[in-house]
N, C-alpha and C positions, 0 to 999 in steps of 0.2 A: 345182657353179655356187650362185650365191648367188644365189636366185630374186630378194629383194626388191629387186633394182636394176634387174628386169626395166621399160622403160619401160611395158609393161603393167600389171605390179604395179601401180606407182606412180601410175597412171590409178585403176586401181580403189580405191586406199589412200584417193584424194582424193573419189571420189563415194559418198555412201551412196544405199543404192535407193532413196531416195524423187527423190533430184536425179538421179538415171539416168533415172526412168521414174516416175511418177506415175499407177499404176491404181486404179480401186475394189474395196474387199475382198471383192466376189464375182467366181464365175470367169467368161471370155469364152468359156469354152466346157464344159457342162454334158454330163453321159455320153451319149455316142452310143445307147448301149442304149436310155435315156429314149425316143428317139424323138422330143424338146420341139421348140420353136422355134428357132430358128438364134439366134447372142448376140443380147440385147436389154437394155436400161438396167437400172437398179438398181429404178428403181418399178415397173417392168413386171414384172419378174424377182421380186418383191415383192409384187404383185397377184396373180401366177399358180402363187404357193408353196402356194398352196391345192391344188391337183395333186395334191403328192407322188408317188411314186411307186406308191399302188395304183393309182390309175387307169390311171397309164402301164402299168403291167400289163396293165391289158387293152387296151389299146391294139396291145401286142407279145407275146401271149401266147409264151411257151418262150423267148423271145430275151432276156429279163433279164439272164441271168450272161453273156451270150457278147458279146462287145465284138471282129467280125472272128475269131471262132472258130465260123464254120459246120461245122465238121468237128474234133472232138476231137482225135485221133489225131493229126492234122495241127501241129495250135497244139501240141499239148505235146511235139512231136518240137523242136518248135525252140528248148527251153530248151537255154538255153550257158554257157558253165561263169560263172563270176563271177570278172569281170576285177580289179585292180586300181583303186580310185579315193576322191576324194573326195568323198562324198555332193554337197555343196553348197559353190560359191565362197563365202567371205565376204569382204567388203570391208575388213575390219578384220585379217585375216588372209591375205595375201594367201601366205605363207609354204607355208602348209598344203597348196596346190595343187601342190607343187614333183615331184621326181621319187619319188612316193611306190611300193617296193614291183617294178622294172620284173622283179624274179626272186622274185617271191611263188610259194607251196607251188603255188598252182592253177595257174600257169603251167608249170611245169615236166612233161615228159612221164607221171610219175608219175602227178601229179592230172589229164594228160586223160586217163589208163586208170581212172583212180576216175569221173571225169565219165563215159566213153563205160557203165560199169557201171552208173550210177544212170541213164542214158536207159534202157537195155534194161529196167532193175527199174521206172522209170515207164510203157515202154510195156508190161509185163505187167500192169503195175496196169490198165491203159485198158480189159482186156477185163474188169475186172469193175466199171469207174469210169465214170461218167457226169458232167457237168458239170450242175450242178442245175438244177432246170426245173418249173415250177408242178405235175407231176405228182408231185413228191419226197412220199416214205415218211415218217411219225414215228416207226414203228412199234409196236408195243403192248405193254402192259403198261409195268411203272416196273424192271425188273431193267438197274440202272446197271451199267456197265463200269468204274467208276472206282474204281481202286485206289487205295494211298499217289500222293500228289503232291506236291511242293515247288519252290521257286524260289529262285533266285539271283540279284543283280544286284551292278555294281560301277561307281563313277565313273569315268571316263578322264580322261587328261590332255591338256591343250593349252597350251603353253610361252608363256607371257604372260599367262595368264589363269588366277589361282588362285583367281578366285570363279567359276569353272565348276564348272557343277550337272549331275548327271545328267539325262540328257533320256529315257533309258529310262522305260517304266510295263510293268507286269506286271498281269494280272486273271485271276482264278483265283476262279471261284465256282462251287464242286461242286451246289448246286442253285438254278440257276437261276428254278425256278418248285417250289412245296412238294407239288406233285401229278402232278408227272413225273421223272423220271431223266434230267433235262438239265441237261448241265456245258458253261461255259464256260473257256478256256483260251485267253488272247490276251497278244501283246507289243504292243507298242507303241515305234519309236526314232525321236523326234524329232530336228530339225536347224535350223538357222539360230537367230538373235539370240531366238526365242520358242516355238523348236521345243518343249520342258519344258511351255510351256503348253499345245499342241496333243498331246502325247501327254498329258497327266494329263488333259484334258477327256474325251479319251477313254475313258479308266479310268474315269472319274468318270462317263460317260453311255451308256458301249454297255451297259451290263448292262440296266440302264433301259429302253434304247430300243426292245432286242430286244422282251422282254416286253410291251411296249405295242405292238405290231404285235397287230395282228388275226388273223392266221395265223399267229402264233407255234406253239401247237398243232401244227395240221395242217399247217404248210408250213415247217420251224425254217431250211433251206436260205435261204430264199427271205425270212425275216425277218431272218435277218443278213444279208445281204446290203443290204436296205431299209432297214435301222438305219447301217450305215456311211454309205452314201451320203446317208442327211439329215444324219449328224452332221457329213459331209463341208459342205453345205449349212449347215450352222449356222457352221459355222467360216470361213464363207465372208461370211456376212453380220454378221459383226462379232466375234462370241464372243472369238475372239482373233485379233490384230494379225499376218496371216498372207501379208502380201504377197511377203518372204521367206523365211518359215519353213513350217515343214511336218510332217508324222511320215508313217512305214509306219503300217501295222497288219496283222499275221496273227494273225487269230482261228479256232478248231477250236471247233466244238458236235457236242456227243455229248448223242447218245441214243438209249439201249439199246444195240442193234450199230452204231446209223447214228454216220455221221464227216463234218459239214462242215466244210470250210477254204475261210475266205475269205481271199482279198491283195490288198494294197493297199502296191508297193512293195517292195523288196529283204527283209525280212525272209522266215523261212523255217519251216517246218514238215513232222517228217519223223517215219516211223513205223518205229519197228526191230523185223525182223521176223525170227522163229528158224525154222528149216526145216530140220530133220534134224540138228542140231547145229550149225549153220550162220547165222550172222546176216548180215542186209541190209539196207542203208537202201533205204526208200521214200520219197519227195519225195511230201510233198502241196502244191507248190506253185512257181511258177518266178520267179523275180528280175524286174521288169520296169525292164528297163535299155533308152534311147535306142536301138538300135543295133540291136535285133530289128527283123525286117523289117517286120513289121505294127503295133509300137508308131511307129518311123520315121515309117513311110506316115500315121497319122493326124497328128503333130506335124509334118510338111512341108507336109500339105493345111491345118494350122490355121496357117499362115504361120511357124512355128517352123525352128529350125536343129537340126540334130544334128552335134557336133562334137568332136574332145577338147582338150582345153589347148593351146596354141603355144609353145615354148620363145624366146629371141630369132633364134634361126636358123631356124623357123618349124618345128621339128619337133613331133608329137603327144605329148604330155605327160599319161599317164591314162587313162582312160575315155572312153567318149564322153558330151558332156551336153547337157542343152537350153538354148537360148540364143533370143533374140530374132532378129528375121530380121538385124535391123541393128544392135543393140547388145548388147554382151561382158556380157548379164546375161540369166535367174539365175545360169547354169551349172549347175544342177541333175542328180543323176548317175544320175538313176532316172524313166523317164518317166508312174507313177502315184503321185499320195502324197492324203493327206488337208491340206488349206490350201493353199499353193503358189500365191498369186493370178497372180502376175504368169505363171509357168509355165503357168498355166492358159488363161494366154490366148493359148496357143500349143501347146495340146493337150494337156496333162498333165493327165491325170482324176482322181479318185479314186474311179472305179467297179471292185469289186472284182472277181474270176478268185476262181469257187466252185465248188471240185470236192466231188463224192457219192462216199461210198464205203460199203460195207458192210464193217464188219471183221471177220476172220478168228481162231481161235481162234490161229492163228500169229503175230498181232501183240501185241506183248508191253510195249512202253509208245510213248508218244509226246513228244517235245521240240519247243516252239519256242524259236525265239531270235531277237535280233536279230543284223546282219550282225555285232556287234562276236567273236560267237563263229562266224562262218561265214566270215569274213573270210580267214582263215589256215588253217581246219579244214575238212576236206569233210565231208559227210553220213556218207558211212561210218565216220569215226573217229571222229565225234563218237556213232556208234551201238557203235563199240567201247571208247569211256570208259565210256559207263552200263550196258556190256551183263554187269562185273561183279556189280553193284549189283542185279541182277535178282532173282537169285536170293533174297536177304533181303528185297528191296522197300525196299530203300534210296534213298530219292529224294532227301532229303536229302543225301546224302555221294554222289549220284549229279549231283547239280547245282554243289555246291563241286566237284568234279570237272572236270565240265566249264567253269566258269568257271576256275579256275586252270591248267587248259590253253590255254584260249583267251587269259589274259592272258601267261604264258608264254612264246607265239607271236607277243604284240606286242611285247614285252618284248627276244626275240631277233633280230625287225625294227630294235628300235631298237640294237641295238649292230652288228649286221651292215651295217644300211644306214642309219645315220644319222638314223634317224625317231624324232622326239621325242613325235607325236601318238600317244595309246591313244585307241581310241575306247570309249563305255560297253557293256558286255556283262551279258546280260539272258538269261536260260535259265529255264523252267518243263518239268520232266520229270513227266509220269505214269503210272503202271505201269497195265495195262489186265490187266484180269480177262474175257478173252471166250470163251465157253462154246464 
């Protein structure tokens, strides 16, 4: 079926985001975890901007990183398989919202088996993992567990858009502070017309923002989360035109044998663990999808709507998306994002979920990647691809292998399902030396 002939597609093409709805660049709904006042005007928001996150922490100690997650294990078990999707509806390219991947790898019985294994591993992880809180410890000494690391990134492809840029950004800083063994590895996946500017802004600002936090050395995890929320506010206040653009952010902070993973959106971080000669994948994040129970509740409460695209016959196409209640925009296929001011007005937030764990000697490597990697490749498959390179600690070859495997999957879908879109692909591989 030719989606370009759809009446809905034609209507979307004729209306730019600003014609559909004019909204200010700041979010109408800030983080629930900050327990701040209800939606306010831009002027009053600027007037109270000096409150910041540090004073808000004093209001709600221990709840900074928990957004409807009063019980960690229940929240973690709500992880759902990453379904097919286009991240954001684009008025200029309605054809991209077509029948993408009804037979995608993660929808097959084999993928569901892998997903159940991942849930089991994550359940085991919660026995030793806690969501970050004001009592997080920075560890002692300066013994870094970071061994060799590398990254790979590849620009995607959109038909009819020869000027497309790579909207992914990666951050690799081995020594964030000279007097501590603190390292930062992150991936930001931009979407929308100015998505590359949002992800680029995060790349340039996040390392500096973390070390500028007064509690950086004492509470690294809290500093990481506060920095991401602060950058989201900066983006909303006009650093980038983010009405219909935004970015994911998956950031991993390492200090000694302590790991903090902060996630906004649907990029991922995974640990490769070797136990008794067997490799396993330990997820450090969950994909923030609009149809997750806790996420959809927040969106509906804020006046938003969660639904998939519909074809001419009213049949759902693709994943659940976030819409304004009475307007078919913005169509964002994630429930948390940095930027996306229109979606933020109906409950999409830039508050990260932070996971804190103590690394074990069995934890051999860390991989952080955009959904261009994990769209068609499961966590277990990514670990299996990297495992052969662990013996020689060949991080460069490991990154290239992951990138090549992901691109091959996109190419396979292009042939078998007549799918022309290829997403940007970015991954960071860090080999760990945990004693």
